[in-house]
Phi, psi and omega in degrees: 000145178288165179301315183296323181290329180288309178308316176296315182292325176291322178298312179301322184289321180292327180288321174304313178294333175282320174298319178299314179299323175290314181301310188289335186253009175298163186314313177241040175277178182317316178299337183274350186290112184270339185190149172231116188249106181284128186288341175290337179263356180289129177258127178061025174077004179258129177246118179309125178090356183237120177297154179094175180247127187252141186199167175242146183203123175063029182083006179236157172273128182244126177246126175258114187218124174050051175076000180241145186253133174239119178264132176250117181272142185299136190051023175268206184297141176280162174252117179263121182280155183302331181277003180089003176275163188230142180240142172214145178263139180234160178226122174236107181058032171097359174258133181266145174216166174245130173252135185247125167254138178233115172303340175267015182299140186305320182297328180284317181294338179266356181315128178225014177121174179246125177279138186211153173284158180292152180290142185222130179296342176305329190263012176256104191221153175285146175226178182219123174260131178240113175293154176285154177303325176217143174302148178227166177229140181232144180279130175224150177292155177242167186299340182266007171097353182265157173259139176219171182281138177242116182286134182229133186249343178179196187236124177262121179249138179202167187234125171245122175058036176083007184240137182271146185215158182224149168226134172285134191225161168256161172253123173292171184287337177271007175091351172297148176267145180227121182240142170258123187219157175228167180206188186287352176266354191287130180086000180236284178263355172226173172306155190293348167195167183220169175251153177226118176256137173238145181301161182297134180289157174295179179300327186268007173093351183279153186195154173271128181249121179250094179292346176301336187261021165299138192225156181290144176284160180313317186294349171285350181258337181205135174291350178279356174276160187237043187307139168291148172278165182301133173286167181309138179085000181257020169259106181293141182279010182230173180273103176285081182275062179208155179083193181294140182251302189199166177279134174262139175226150181286000000 
């Protein structure tokens, strides 16, 4: 890369870092997630710290409070509580849960940034995306100890230091590729796994893979997230000393 191209890449990466820090520390960002309450596990309709009686009905989460019922549709509009906390219903493979965000969550108030490796041109490589003949789903452990299906749409191939590697990836609604991956640093000098988002590939499948943007998964910021672990084959056999490493706290 030319000097000008490197300067532009570093500037873009630094801006990405700033956006990441702002997003995770936002009022109702990942650091504020205080709980995920599965209705199947709720006893007598009571969720600790939340007023009302909670139940599921017609595919929605329903709160009965003071004689009135409020229905929360999964992934629908959030309910903002008077004290600034936020509630959202989610559906994971037919199981409903209530998620609670609290701006005063200890992780958010103690946030001091995200530790990351310095940007390095070594980790910016060309890649090729090849879609599977048909989308597939694999069962993988999740951060909460349960196994769930992870949808995969194809394979991303790239070369690092002359050695070819592949990752099974999903395709986001905006066309970006998403991989859940681990490497030789996972669980030691970095979090136990990371996410990688890659820009939407060209019509011929070619794409630039910037491993400097490997990022911490949501469950690195709150135990209430249920991130999927890497699927089989998505553990890179080398030390990916690039991207985000760990959460920093005061």
